[in-house]
C-alpha positions as a Markdown table, in Angstrom:
| # | Residue | x | y | z |
|---|---|---|---|---|
| 1 | Thr | 0.0 | 0.0 | 0.0 |
| 2 | Pro | 1.5 | 3.4 | -1.0 |
| 3 | Ile | 2.4 | 5.5 | 2.1 |
| 4 | Thr | 1.7 | 9.2 | 1.6 |
| 5 | Ala | 2.1 | 10.5 | 5.1 |
| 6 | Pro | 5.6 | 11.6 | 6.1 |
| 7 | Ile | 7.6 | 9.1 | 8.2 |
| 8 | Thr | 10.3 | 10.6 | 10.3 |
| 9 | Thr | 13.0 | 8.6 | 11.9 |
| 10 | Pro | 15.6 | 10.0 | 14.3 |
| 11 | Thr | 18.9 | 10.8 | 12.7 |
| 12 | Ser | 21.2 | 10.2 | 15.5 |
| 13 | Ser | 23.9 | 7.6 | 15.1 |
| 14 | Asp | 23.1 | 6.0 | 18.5 |
| 15 | His | 19.5 | 5.3 | 17.5 |
| 16 | Ser | 20.6 | 4.0 | 14.2 |
| 17 | Asn | 22.9 | 1.5 | 15.9 |
| 18 | Lys | 20.1 | 0.4 | 18.2 |
| 19 | Ile | 17.8 | -0.4 | 15.3 |
| 20 | Tyr | 20.3 | -1.9 | 12.8 |
| 21 | Ser | 23.1 | -3.2 | 14.9 |
| 22 | Ser | 21.1 | -4.7 | 17.8 |
| 23 | Lys | 22.0 | -8.2 | 18.7 |
| 24 | Met | 18.3 | -8.9 | 19.0 |
| 25 | Phe | 18.2 | -9.2 | 15.2 |
| 26 | Ser | 19.9 | -11.8 | 13.0 |
| 27 | Val | 21.8 | -10.8 | 9.9 |
| 28 | Gln | 19.0 | -12.1 | 7.8 |
| 29 | Gln | 16.4 | -10.1 | 9.7 |
| 30 | Lys | 18.6 | -7.0 | 9.4 |
| 31 | Lys | 18.9 | -7.5 | 5.7 |
| 32 | Leu | 15.1 | -7.8 | 5.4 |
| 33 | Ile | 14.6 | -4.6 | 7.4 |
| 34 | Ile | 17.1 | -2.8 | 5.3 |
| 35 | Phe | 15.6 | -4.0 | 2.0 |
| 36 | Phe | 12.2 | -2.8 | 3.2 |
| 37 | Val | 13.5 | 0.6 | 4.2 |
| 38 | Val | 15.3 | 1.1 | 1.0 |
| 39 | Glu | 12.4 | 0.1 | -1.2 |
| 40 | Leu | 10.2 | 2.4 | 0.9 |
| 41 | Phe | 12.7 | 5.2 | 0.5 |
| 42 | Asn | 12.8 | 4.9 | -3.3 |
| 43 | Gln | 9.0 | 5.0 | -3.8 |
| 44 | Lys | 7.9 | 8.1 | -5.6 |
| 45 | Asn | 4.8 | 8.7 | -3.5 |
| 46 | Thr | 6.6 | 8.2 | -0.2 |
| 47 | Gln | 8.1 | 10.9 | 2.0 |
| 48 | Ile | 10.5 | 9.3 | 4.4 |
| 49 | Asp | 13.2 | 11.0 | 6.3 |
| 50 | Ile | 16.2 | 8.8 | 6.9 |
| 51 | Gly | 19.3 | 10.4 | 8.5 |
| 52 | Glu | 22.7 | 10.1 | 6.8 |
| 53 | Ala | 24.0 | 8.0 | 9.6 |
| 54 | Gln | 21.3 | 5.3 | 8.8 |
| 55 | Leu | 22.0 | 5.7 | 5.1 |
| 56 | Gln | 25.7 | 5.1 | 5.7 |
| 57 | Phe | 25.0 | 2.1 | 7.8 |
| 58 | Ile | 22.8 | 0.6 | 5.1 |
| 59 | Val | 25.5 | 1.1 | 2.5 |
| 60 | Glu | 28.2 | -0.4 | 4.7 |
| 61 | Phe | 26.0 | -3.3 | 5.7 |
| 62 | Leu | 25.1 | -4.2 | 2.1 |
| 63 | Ser | 28.7 | -3.8 | 1.0 |
| 64 | Glu | 29.7 | -6.7 | 3.3 |
| 65 | Lys | 29.1 | -9.7 | 1.1 |
| 66 | Thr | 28.8 | -12.0 | 4.2 |
| 67 | Asn | 25.7 | -9.9 | 5.2 |
| 68 | Ile | 23.8 | -10.6 | 1.9 |
| 69 | Leu | 24.4 | -14.3 | 1.6 |
| 70 | Glu | 21.4 | -16.5 | 1.9 |
| 71 | Glu | 21.2 | -19.1 | 4.7 |
| 72 | Asn | 22.6 | -21.7 | 2.3 |
| 73 | Asn | 25.6 | -19.4 | 1.5 |
| 74 | Gln | 24.2 | -18.7 | -1.9 |
| 75 | Leu | 24.3 | -15.1 | -3.4 |
| 76 | Lys | 21.0 | -14.0 | -4.7 |
| 77 | Asp | 19.9 | -10.8 | -6.5 |
| 78 | Phe | 23.4 | -9.4 | -6.4 |
| 79 | Asp | 22.7 | -7.0 | -9.3 |
| 80 | Lys | 19.7 | -5.7 | -7.4 |
| 81 | Ile | 21.7 | -5.2 | -4.3 |
| 82 | Gln | 24.3 | -3.2 | -6.2 |
| 83 | Gln | 21.6 | -1.0 | -7.6 |
| 84 | Leu | 20.2 | -0.4 | -4.1 |
| 85 | Ile | 23.7 | 0.7 | -2.9 |
| 86 | Lys | 24.0 | 3.2 | -5.8 |
| 87 | Gln | 20.5 | 4.6 | -5.0 |
| 88 | Val | 21.3 | 5.1 | -1.3 |
| 89 | Leu | 24.7 | 6.6 | -2.1 |
| 90 | Ser | 23.0 | 9.2 | -4.3 |
| 91 | His | 21.2 | 10.6 | -1.2 |
| 92 | Ile | 24.3 | 10.9 | 0.9 |
| 93 | Ser | 26.1 | 14.3 | 0.9 |
| 94 | Ser | 29.6 | 14.5 | -0.5 |
| 95 | Glu | 30.9 | 15.6 | 2.9 |
| 96 | Arg | 29.5 | 12.6 | 4.6 |
| 97 | Tyr | 30.6 | 10.3 | 1.8 |
| 98 | Leu | 34.2 | 11.4 | 2.1 |
| 99 | Thr | 34.3 | 10.4 | 5.7 |
| 100 | Phe | 33.9 | 6.7 | 4.8 |
| 101 | Lys | 34.9 | 6.7 | 1.1 |
| 102 | Gln | 38.1 | 4.8 | 1.4 |
| 103 | Ser | 36.8 | 2.0 | 3.7 |
| 104 | Leu | 33.7 | 1.7 | 1.5 |
| 105 | Ile | 35.8 | 1.3 | -1.7 |
| 106 | Thr | 38.0 | -1.3 | 0.0 |
| 107 | Lys | 34.9 | -3.3 | 0.9 |
| 108 | Leu | 33.4 | -3.0 | -2.6 |
| 109 | Glu | 36.6 | -4.1 | -4.2 |
| 110 | Lys | 36.9 | -7.1 | -1.8 |
| 111 | Gly | 33.3 | -8.1 | -2.5 |
| 112 | Asn | 33.5 | -7.6 | -6.3 |
| 113 | Tyr | 30.9 | -4.9 | -6.4 |
| 114 | Phe | 32.1 | -3.7 | -9.8 |
| 115 | Ala | 28.9 | -2.1 | -10.9 |
| 116 | Val | 28.9 | 0.2 | -7.8 |
| 117 | Leu | 32.6 | 0.9 | -8.3 |
| 118 | Ala | 32.2 | 1.8 | -11.9 |
| 119 | Ser | 29.4 | 4.3 | -11.0 |
| 120 | Ile | 31.6 | 5.9 | -8.3 |
| 121 | Tyr | 34.7 | 6.1 | -10.5 |
| 122 | Glu | 32.8 | 7.6 | -13.4 |
| 123 | Lys | 31.2 | 10.3 | -11.2 |
| 124 | Glu | 34.6 | 11.2 | -9.7 |
| 125 | Gly | 36.3 | 11.3 | -13.2 |
| 126 | Glu | 38.6 | 8.3 | -12.5 |
| 127 | Phe | 37.9 | 6.9 | -15.9 |
| 128 | Ser | 40.7 | 4.3 | -16.0 |
| 129 | Ser | 39.4 | 2.7 | -12.8 |
| 130 | Ala | 35.9 | 2.8 | -14.1 |
| 131 | Ile | 36.9 | 1.0 | -17.3 |
| 132 | Lys | 38.6 | -1.8 | -15.3 |
| 133 | Ser | 35.5 | -2.2 | -13.2 |
| 134 | Tyr | 33.3 | -2.5 | -16.3 |
| 135 | Ile | 35.7 | -5.2 | -17.7 |
| 136 | Lys | 35.5 | -7.3 | -14.5 |
| 137 | Asp | 31.7 | -7.2 | -14.3 |
| 138 | Glu | 30.0 | -10.0 | -16.3 |
| 139 | Thr | 26.8 | -8.1 | -16.6 |
| 140 | Leu | 28.3 | -4.7 | -17.4 |
| 141 | Lys | 31.3 | -5.6 | -19.5 |
| 142 | Ser | 29.5 | -5.3 | -22.9 |
| 143 | Gln | 28.9 | -1.6 | -22.0 |
| 144 | Val | 32.6 | -0.9 | -21.5 |
| 145 | Phe | 33.0 | 0.6 | -25.0 |
| 146 | Lys | 30.2 | 3.1 | -24.5 |
| 147 | Ser | 31.8 | 4.0 | -21.2 |
| 148 | Ile | 35.1 | 4.6 | -22.8 |
| 149 | Leu | 33.6 | 6.8 | -25.5 |
| 150 | Asn | 31.5 | 8.7 | -23.0 |
| 151 | Ser | 34.5 | 9.2 | -20.8 |
| 152 | Ile | 36.5 | 10.8 | -23.6 |
| 153 | Ser | 33.5 | 13.0 | -24.5 |
| 154 | Ser | 33.0 | 14.2 | -20.9 |
| 155 | Leu | 36.6 | 15.4 | -20.8 |
| 156 | Arg | 35.5 | 18.5 | -22.7 |
| 157 | Thr | 32.8 | 19.3 | -20.2 |
| 158 | Met | 35.2 | 19.1 | -17.2 |
| 159 | Lys | 37.1 | 22.2 | -16.0 |
| 160 | Leu | 40.4 | 21.1 | -17.5 |
| 161 | Thr | 43.1 | 22.8 | -19.5 |
| 162 | Asn | 43.9 | 21.4 | -23.0 |
| 163 | Lys | 47.1 | 19.9 | -21.5 |
| 164 | Gln | 45.1 | 18.1 | -18.7 |
| 165 | Ile | 42.6 | 16.8 | -21.3 |
| 166 | Asp | 45.4 | 15.3 | -23.3 |
| 167 | Glu | 46.9 | 13.8 | -20.2 |
| 168 | Glu | 43.5 | 12.2 | -19.2 |
| 169 | Lys | 43.0 | 10.9 | -22.7 |
| 170 | Asp | 46.5 | 9.3 | -22.6 |
| 171 | Lys | 45.5 | 7.6 | -19.3 |
| 172 | Ile | 42.4 | 6.2 | -20.9 |
| 173 | Lys | 44.4 | 5.1 | -24.0 |
| 174 | Lys | 47.0 | 3.3 | -21.8 |
| 175 | Cys | 44.2 | 1.6 | -19.9 |
| 176 | Val | 42.6 | 0.4 | -23.2 |
| 177 | Leu | 45.9 | -0.9 | -24.5 |
| 178 | Asp | 46.8 | -2.6 | -21.2 |
| 179 | His | 43.4 | -4.4 | -21.4 |
| 180 | Leu | 43.4 | -5.0 | -25.1 |
| 181 | His | 43.1 | -8.8 | -24.8 |
| 182 | Gln | 40.1 | -8.6 | -22.5 |
| 183 | Leu | 38.4 | -6.0 | -24.8 |
| 184 | Ile | 38.8 | -8.1 | -27.9 |
| 185 | Asp | 37.4 | -11.1 | -26.0 |
| 186 | Ile | 34.4 | -9.1 | -25.0 |
| 187 | Asn | 33.7 | -7.8 | -28.5 |
| 188 | Ser | 36.4 | -7.7 | -31.2 |
| 189 | Asp | 34.4 | -5.6 | -33.6 |
| 190 | Glu | 33.7 | -2.9 | -31.0 |
| 191 | Thr | 37.4 | -2.9 | -30.0 |
| 192 | Ala | 38.4 | -2.4 | -33.6 |
| 193 | Met | 35.9 | 0.5 | -34.0 |
| 194 | Leu | 37.2 | 2.1 | -30.8 |
| 195 | Ile | 40.8 | 2.0 | -32.1 |
| 196 | Leu | 39.7 | 3.3 | -35.5 |
| 197 | Glu | 37.7 | 6.2 | -34.2 |
| 198 | Val | 39.6 | 7.3 | -31.1 |
| 199 | Phe | 43.1 | 6.0 | -31.3 |
| 200 | Pro | 43.9 | 5.4 | -35.0 |
| 201 | Asp | 47.6 | 6.1 | -34.5 |
| 202 | Glu | 47.9 | 3.0 | -32.3 |
| 203 | His | 46.7 | 0.5 | -35.1 |
| 204 | Gln | 50.2 | -0.6 | -36.2 |
| 205 | Lys | 51.4 | -1.0 | -32.6 |
| 206 | Ile | 48.3 | -3.1 | -31.7 |
| 207 | Leu | 48.9 | -5.4 | -34.7 |
| 208 | Lys | 52.5 | -5.8 | -33.5 |
| 209 | Arg | 51.4 | -6.4 | -29.9 |
| 210 | Leu | 49.0 | -9.1 | -31.0 |
| 211 | Glu | 51.5 | -11.1 | -33.1 |
| 212 | Lys | 51.9 | -13.7 | -30.3 |
| 213 | His | 48.1 | -14.0 | -30.1 |
| 214 | Pro | 47.0 | -14.8 | -33.7 |
| 215 | Ala | 43.4 | -15.7 | -32.8 |
| 216 | Leu | 43.0 | -12.2 | -31.2 |
| 217 | Gln | 44.8 | -10.6 | -34.0 |
| 218 | Tyr | 42.4 | -12.1 | -36.5 |
| 219 | Arg | 39.4 | -11.0 | -34.5 |
| 220 | Tyr | 40.8 | -7.4 | -34.3 |
| 221 | Leu | 41.6 | -7.3 | -38.0 |
| 222 | Arg | 38.1 | -8.6 | -38.8 |
| 223 | Gly | 36.6 | -5.6 | -37.1 |
| 224 | Ile | 38.9 | -3.4 | -39.0 |
| 225 | Met | 38.2 | -4.9 | -42.4 |
| 226 | Glu | 34.4 | -4.9 | -41.9 |
| 227 | Arg | 34.3 | -1.5 | -40.2 |
| 228 | Pro | 31.5 | 0.1 | -42.5 |
| 229 | Arg | 28.8 | -1.8 | -40.6 |
| 230 | Tyr | 30.0 | -0.6 | -37.2 |
| 231 | Val | 30.6 | 3.0 | -38.3 |
| 232 | Ala | 26.8 | 3.1 | -39.1 |
| 233 | Asn | 26.0 | 1.7 | -35.6 |
| 234 | Leu | 28.4 | 4.1 | -33.9 |
| 235 | Asn | 27.0 | 7.2 | -35.6 |
| 236 | Gln | 23.5 | 6.3 | -34.3 |
| 237 | Asn | 24.6 | 6.9 | -30.7 |
| 238 | Asp | 23.1 | 10.3 | -29.9 |
| 239 | Asp | 24.7 | 10.4 | -26.5 |
| 240 | Leu | 28.2 | 10.9 | -27.9 |
| 241 | Asp | 30.0 | 14.0 | -29.0 |
| 242 | Asn | 30.9 | 12.8 | -32.5 |
| 243 | Asp | 33.1 | 15.8 | -33.1 |
| 244 | Glu | 35.3 | 14.6 | -30.2 |
| 245 | Val | 35.0 | 10.8 | -30.5 |
| 246 | Thr | 34.7 | 10.3 | -34.3 |
| 247 | Glu | 37.9 | 11.9 | -35.4 |
| 248 | Thr | 38.7 | 12.5 | -39.1 |
| 249 | Lys | 41.8 | 10.3 | -38.9 |
| 250 | Lys | 41.4 | 6.9 | -40.6 |
| 251 | Val | 43.5 | 3.8 | -40.5 |
| 252 | Thr | 45.2 | 3.1 | -43.8 |
| 253 | Thr | 44.9 | -0.6 | -44.4 |
| 254 | Leu | 47.9 | -2.0 | -46.2 |
| 255 | Asp | 47.9 | -4.8 | -48.7 |
| 256 | Glu | 50.1 | -6.8 | -46.3 |
| 257 | Glu | 47.4 | -6.4 | -43.7 |
| 258 | Tyr | 44.7 | -7.7 | -46.1 |
| 259 | Glu | 46.9 | -10.8 | -46.8 |
| 260 | Leu | 47.6 | -11.3 | -43.1 |
| 261 | Tyr | 43.8 | -11.1 | -42.4 |
| 262 | Phe | 43.1 | -13.6 | -45.2 |
| 263 | Glu | 45.7 | -16.1 | -43.8 |
| 264 | Leu | 44.4 | -15.7 | -40.3 |
| 265 | Met | 40.9 | -16.2 | -41.6 |
| 266 | Ala | 42.0 | -19.5 | -43.3 |
| 267 | Gln | 43.5 | -20.6 | -40.0 |
| 268 | Phe | 40.7 | -19.6 | -37.6 |
| 269 | Asp | 37.6 | -19.2 | -39.6 |
| 270 | Pro | 38.0 | -21.4 | -42.8 |
| 271 | Lys | 34.2 | -21.5 | -43.6 |
| 272 | Gln | 34.4 | -17.7 | -44.3 |
| 273 | Val | 37.2 | -18.0 | -46.9 |
| 274 | Tyr | 35.1 | -19.0 | -49.8 |
| 275 | Pro | 32.4 | -16.3 | -49.2 |
| 276 | Tyr | 35.3 | -13.8 | -48.9 |
| 277 | Leu | 36.8 | -14.8 | -52.2 |
| 278 | Ile | 33.6 | -14.6 | -54.2 |
| 279 | Ser | 32.8 | -11.1 | -52.8 |
| 280 | His | 36.3 | -9.6 | -53.3 |
| 281 | Thr | 38.6 | -9.3 | -56.3 |
| 282 | Thr | 41.6 | -7.4 | -55.1 |
| 283 | Tyr | 43.6 | -10.4 | -53.7 |
| 284 | Arg | 46.6 | -12.0 | -55.4 |
| 285 | Leu | 45.4 | -15.3 | -56.9 |
| 286 | Asp | 48.7 | -17.2 | -56.3 |
| 287 | Phe | 48.9 | -16.0 | -52.7 |
| 288 | Ala | 45.2 | -16.9 | -52.0 |
| 289 | Leu | 45.6 | -20.3 | -53.7 |
| 290 | Asn | 48.7 | -21.2 | -51.7 |
| 291 | Val | 47.0 | -20.3 | -48.4 |
| 292 | Cys | 43.8 | -22.3 | -49.3 |
| 293 | Leu | 45.9 | -25.3 | -50.2 |
| 294 | Lys | 48.0 | -24.9 | -47.0 |
| 295 | Tyr | 44.9 | -25.0 | -44.8 |
| 296 | Asn | 43.1 | -27.6 | -47.0 |
| 297 | Ile | 40.1 | -25.4 | -47.7 |
| 298 | Val | 38.7 | -27.4 | -50.6 |
| 299 | Asp | 35.8 | -25.2 | -51.9 |
| 300 | Ala | 38.0 | -22.1 | -51.9 |
| 301 | Ser | 40.9 | -23.9 | -53.6 |
| 302 | Ser | 38.6 | -25.3 | -56.3 |
| 303 | Tyr | 37.2 | -21.8 | -56.9 |
| 304 | Leu | 40.6 | -20.3 | -57.4 |
| 305 | Lys | 41.7 | -23.2 | -59.6 |
| 306 | Glu | 38.6 | -22.5 | -61.8 |
| 307 | Arg | 39.6 | -18.9 | -62.0 |
| 308 | Thr | 43.0 | -19.8 | -63.3 |
| 309 | Gly | 41.3 | -22.0 | -66.0 |
| 310 | Asp | 42.3 | -25.4 | -64.4 |
| 311 | Asn | 38.8 | -26.8 | -64.4 |
| 312 | Met | 39.9 | -30.4 | -64.1 |
| 313 | Ile | 41.8 | -29.9 | -60.9 |
| 314 | Ala | 39.0 | -27.7 | -59.6 |
| 315 | Leu | 36.5 | -30.5 | -60.1 |
| 316 | Gln | 38.9 | -33.1 | -58.6 |
| 317 | Leu | 39.1 | -31.0 | -55.4 |
| 318 | Leu | 35.3 | -30.8 | -55.2 |
| 319 | Leu | 35.1 | -34.6 | -55.7 |
| 320 | Tyr | 37.5 | -35.1 | -52.9 |
| 321 | Ser | 35.3 | -33.0 | -50.6 |
| 322 | Met | 32.2 | -34.8 | -51.9 |
| 323 | Thr | 33.8 | -38.2 | -51.0 |
| 324 | Leu | 34.5 | -37.0 | -47.5 |
| 325 | Ser | 30.9 | -36.0 | -47.1 |
| 326 | Phe | 29.8 | -39.4 | -48.3 |
| 327 | Lys | 31.9 | -41.1 | -45.6 |
| 328 | Asn | 30.2 | -38.9 | -42.9 |
| 329 | Leu | 26.8 | -39.7 | -44.4 |
| 330 | Ala | 27.5 | -43.5 | -44.4 |
| 331 | Lys | 28.7 | -43.4 | -40.8 |
| 332 | Ser | 25.7 | -41.5 | -39.6 |
| 333 | Ile | 23.3 | -43.9 | -41.5 |
| 334 | Leu | 25.0 | -46.9 | -39.8 |
| 335 | Ile | 24.6 | -45.3 | -36.4 |
| 336 | Gln | 21.0 | -44.5 | -37.1 |
| 337 | Ser | 20.3 | -48.1 | -38.3 |
| 338 | Asn | 21.9 | -49.6 | -35.2 |
| 339 | Ser | 19.8 | -47.4 | -33.0 |
| 340 | Tyr | 16.7 | -49.3 | -34.1 |
| 341 | Glu | 17.9 | -52.4 | -32.2 |
| 342 | Asp | 19.5 | -50.5 | -29.3 |
| 343 | Glu | 17.5 | -49.5 | -26.3 |
| 344 | Ile | 17.8 | -45.7 | -26.4 |
| 345 | Cys | 15.4 | -42.9 | -25.6 |
| 346 | Asp | 13.2 | -41.4 | -28.2 |
| 347 | Ser | 14.9 | -38.0 | -27.9 |
| 348 | Lys | 18.3 | -39.5 | -28.7 |
| 349 | Arg | 16.9 | -41.4 | -31.7 |
| 350 | Ile | 15.3 | -38.2 | -33.0 |
| 351 | Asn | 18.7 | -36.5 | -32.7 |
| 352 | Leu | 20.3 | -39.3 | -34.6 |
| 353 | Asn | 17.7 | -38.9 | -37.4 |
| 354 | Lys | 18.3 | -35.1 | -37.5 |
| 355 | Gln | 22.1 | -35.7 | -37.7 |
| 356 | Ser | 21.6 | -38.1 | -40.6 |
| 357 | Leu | 19.4 | -35.7 | -42.4 |
| 358 | Thr | 22.1 | -33.0 | -41.9 |
| 359 | Phe | 24.7 | -35.2 | -43.5 |
| 360 | Lys | 22.4 | -36.0 | -46.4 |
| 361 | Asn | 21.9 | -32.3 | -47.1 |
| 362 | Glu | 25.6 | -31.6 | -46.8 |
| 363 | Ser | 26.4 | -34.4 | -49.3 |
| 364 | Leu | 23.8 | -33.0 | -51.7 |
| 365 | Lys | 25.4 | -29.6 | -51.4 |
| 366 | Glu | 28.8 | -31.0 | -52.3 |
| 367 | Val | 27.3 | -32.8 | -55.3 |
| 368 | Met | 25.6 | -29.7 | -56.5 |
| 369 | Lys | 28.8 | -27.7 | -56.2 |
| 370 | Ala | 30.5 | -30.1 | -58.6 |
| 371 | Val | 27.4 | -29.9 | -60.9 |
| 372 | Ala | 27.6 | -26.1 | -60.9 |
| 373 | Leu | 31.2 | -26.2 | -61.9 |
| 374 | Cys | 30.5 | -28.5 | -64.9 |
| 375 | Glu | 27.6 | -26.3 | -65.9 |
| 376 | Arg | 29.7 | -23.1 | -65.8 |
| 377 | Thr | 32.4 | -24.7 | -67.9 |
| 378 | Ser | 29.9 | -26.0 | -70.4 |
| 379 | His | 28.1 | -22.7 | -70.5 |
| 380 | Leu | 31.3 | -20.8 | -71.3 |
| 381 | Asn | 31.6 | -22.9 | -74.5 |
| 382 | Ala | 34.8 | -24.6 | -73.5 |
| 383 | Glu | 36.2 | -27.4 | -75.6 |
| 384 | Glu | 33.7 | -30.2 | -76.1 |
| 385 | Ser | 36.2 | -32.8 | -74.9 |
| 386 | Glu | 36.8 | -30.9 | -71.7 |
| 387 | Asn | 33.0 | -30.7 | -71.0 |
| 388 | His | 32.7 | -34.4 | -71.7 |
| 389 | Asn | 35.6 | -35.3 | -69.4 |
| 390 | Leu | 34.3 | -33.2 | -66.5 |
| 391 | Trp | 30.7 | -34.5 | -66.6 |
| 392 | Phe | 31.8 | -38.1 | -66.9 |
| 393 | Leu | 34.4 | -37.7 | -64.1 |
| 394 | Leu | 31.6 | -36.5 | -61.9 |
| 395 | Leu | 29.2 | -39.2 | -62.9 |
| 396 | Asp | 31.8 | -41.9 | -62.4 |
| 397 | Ala | 32.5 | -40.6 | -58.9 |
| 398 | Leu | 28.8 | -41.4 | -58.1 |
| 399 | Val | 28.0 | -44.5 | -60.2 |
| 400 | Tyr | 31.1 | -46.6 | -59.2 |
| 401 | Pro | 30.6 | -46.4 | -55.4 |
| 402 | Thr | 26.9 | -47.0 | -55.9 |
| 403 | Ser | 27.5 | -50.2 | -57.8 |
| 404 | Gln | 30.1 | -51.4 | -55.3 |
| 405 | Ile | 27.8 | -50.8 | -52.3 |
| 406 | Lys | 24.9 | -52.7 | -54.0 |
| 407 | Lys | 27.3 | -55.6 | -54.8 |
| 408 | Lys | 28.5 | -55.7 | -51.1 |
| 409 | Tyr | 25.1 | -56.0 | -49.5 |
| 410 | Gln | 23.6 | -58.3 | -52.2 |
| 411 | Thr | 26.4 | -60.9 | -51.8 |
| 412 | Ala | 26.8 | -60.5 | -48.0 |
| 413 | Thr | 26.3 | -63.2 | -45.4 |
| 414 | Ile | 23.9 | -61.8 | -42.7 |
| 415 | Ile | 25.0 | -62.6 | -39.2 |
| 416 | Ser | 23.5 | -61.9 | -35.8 |
| 417 | Asn | 24.2 | -58.5 | -34.3 |
| 418 | Ser | 23.6 | -59.7 | -30.7 |
| 419 | Asn | 26.6 | -59.9 | -28.4 |
| 420 | Lys | 24.9 | -62.9 | -26.8 |
| 421 | Lys | 25.4 | -65.4 | -29.6 |
| 422 | Ser | 24.8 | -69.0 | -28.6 |
| 423 | Glu | 27.7 | -71.5 | -28.9 |
| 424 | Glu | 25.9 | -73.2 | -31.8 |
| 425 | Glu | 25.7 | -69.9 | -33.7 |
| 426 | Lys | 29.4 | -69.2 | -33.1 |
| 427 | Gln | 30.4 | -72.7 | -34.4 |
| 428 | Gln | 28.3 | -72.2 | -37.5 |
| 429 | Leu | 29.9 | -68.8 | -38.2 |
| 430 | Glu | 33.4 | -70.3 | -37.7 |
| 431 | Gln | 32.6 | -73.1 | -40.2 |
| 432 | Ile | 31.3 | -70.7 | -42.8 |
| 433 | Gln | 34.4 | -68.5 | -42.5 |
| 434 | Lys | 36.8 | -71.5 | -42.7 |
| 435 | Lys | 35.1 | -72.6 | -46.0 |
| 436 | Asp | 35.6 | -69.2 | -47.6 |
| 437 | Val | 38.0 | -66.7 | -46.2 |
| 438 | Asn | 36.3 | -64.0 | -48.3 |
| 439 | Thr | 33.1 | -64.6 | -46.5 |
| 440 | Lys | 34.6 | -63.2 | -43.3 |
| 441 | Asn | 35.2 | -59.9 | -45.1 |
| 442 | Asn | 31.6 | -59.8 | -46.4 |
| 443 | Ser | 29.7 | -60.9 | -43.3 |
| 444 | Leu | 27.3 | -58.1 | -42.3 |
| 445 | Thr | 24.7 | -57.7 | -39.6 |
| 446 | Phe | 21.1 | -56.9 | -40.6 |
| 447 | Gln | 21.6 | -53.3 | -39.4 |
| 448 | Glu | 24.7 | -52.9 | -41.6 |
| 449 | Val | 22.8 | -54.3 | -44.7 |
| 450 | Leu | 20.0 | -51.8 | -43.9 |
| 451 | Ala | 22.5 | -49.0 | -43.6 |
| 452 | Leu | 24.1 | -49.9 | -47.0 |
| 453 | Lys | 20.7 | -50.0 | -48.7 |
| 454 | Leu | 19.8 | -46.5 | -47.3 |
| 455 | Phe | 23.2 | -45.2 | -48.3 |
| 456 | Ser | 22.9 | -46.7 | -51.8 |
| 457 | Ser | 19.5 | -45.0 | -52.2 |
| 458 | Cys | 21.0 | -41.6 | -51.4 |
| 459 | Leu | 23.8 | -42.1 | -54.0 |
| 460 | Thr | 21.2 | -43.2 | -56.6 |
| 461 | Phe | 19.3 | -40.0 | -56.0 |
| 462 | Tyr | 22.5 | -38.0 | -56.5 |
| 463 | Cys | 23.2 | -39.9 | -59.7 |
| 464 | Asp | 19.7 | -39.1 | -61.0 |
| 465 | Ser | 20.2 | -35.4 | -60.1 |
| 466 | Val | 23.5 | -35.3 | -62.0 |
| 467 | Leu | 22.1 | -37.1 | -65.1 |
| 468 | Ser | 19.1 | -34.8 | -65.3 |
| 469 | Arg | 21.5 | -31.7 | -65.4 |
| 470 | Met | 24.0 | -33.5 | -67.6 |
| 471 | Thr | 21.6 | -34.2 | -70.5 |
| 472 | Thr | 21.3 | -30.4 | -71.0 |
| 473 | Tyr | 24.9 | -30.4 | -72.3 |
| 474 | Ile | 25.6 | -33.9 | -73.4 |
| 475 | Pro | 23.1 | -35.9 | -75.6 |
| 476 | Leu | 21.5 | -38.8 | -73.7 |
| 477 | His | 22.5 | -41.4 | -76.3 |
| 478 | Asn | 26.1 | -40.4 | -75.8 |
| 479 | Ile | 25.8 | -40.9 | -72.1 |
| 480 | Phe | 24.3 | -44.4 | -72.5 |
| 481 | Thr | 26.9 | -45.4 | -75.1 |
| 482 | Glu | 29.7 | -44.3 | -72.8 |
| 483 | Met | 28.2 | -46.2 | -69.8 |
| 484 | Ile | 27.6 | -49.4 | -71.8 |
| 485 | Asp | 31.1 | -49.3 | -73.2 |
| 486 | Glu | 32.6 | -49.1 | -69.7 |
């Protein structure tokens, strides 16, 4: 119920101690009383007079972490408690605050009250300490970049000389550079933008400093190379003084840095290499190809080989990748087939089915990449013999394994999959294997035969897909003639 009548409490320190420090109350009871008083104090429609002695006691009580632990020693609503401390501090006069400032900060640092510390340091203009507090707080650390920019902007509003402003800005810069690794871990793109817009002269030094940390170096460079997106986001921040923060200086990105970025991408983010190549044209082909081959990035290597006109090697690289995807698909289908006999929960079986479907889609993508290469080559009116060789190389990469798999399960001896074979079953199996040593190599369980059939049906579907596209460029009777001759 809202309380509208003024509530007046004595302001003497002695009375405060009787209420809050009395041994009649447990720590938990004192905490509940304090929470109630603070909530009441912060209500808009409530007029409550609490003396500064009581306010100081509340702050100091809440700043002792042992006081706010639950009965099971668990910490609950810590963010809320920090917010309460900040609210109470805002009602304490600066004169009173100075009398217990140092002891309070010591308690706050010991208890990891970083949100409160950040607020105190920002108000007092101790921006480097505020930045450190932001970085240490899991909840606040994503806001550290805005804090840094606001700190630099606020220097102009403070009563400082130009020399003092430069000195304070240098302190902030030193703090940023000293905590560069943590900032990149928090958000590499924001870190890059911060350097670009505020400390552009430090770019080369930062790259040098990160040489022993290539993963961080890549993340930093990625933010630099993709800066247009983040410039747009930065300029939307109306709270900042863009004349101060967004300087006219720009980082000049050298060709060597683009190549360093590309090689780091190949090392730490290989799936992004192919999209990068097809969306950029200013890289050196020989350099890019060597990097892609070094890190075994097949789709990118194939693309570069195609650009150099070596279509056959380009297709062979894609077929290699396609074969690997088939192996993953075959393995997932076998696991899925075995699950029908194993006693596993429905959720696990559903996950296995999803995994198998994922591998099917991945294999189909690899097949269609090879088809697309053959189509591009044929569409560009390349030599008829080259078109012919490319299409049939692709078709053979599908038809041959399909026929071998069908032969394997059609001629296989099906054996029991149970680990609990009877002695009679074991003797019969040994006799069969003695009669024909080849039988041992082609003895399959029912689940293995099922898996081979499912895998074969997938390959047959891929063959059909290739043939339907292939007939657009090679007459159907030529395809049949070639297949019959072989």
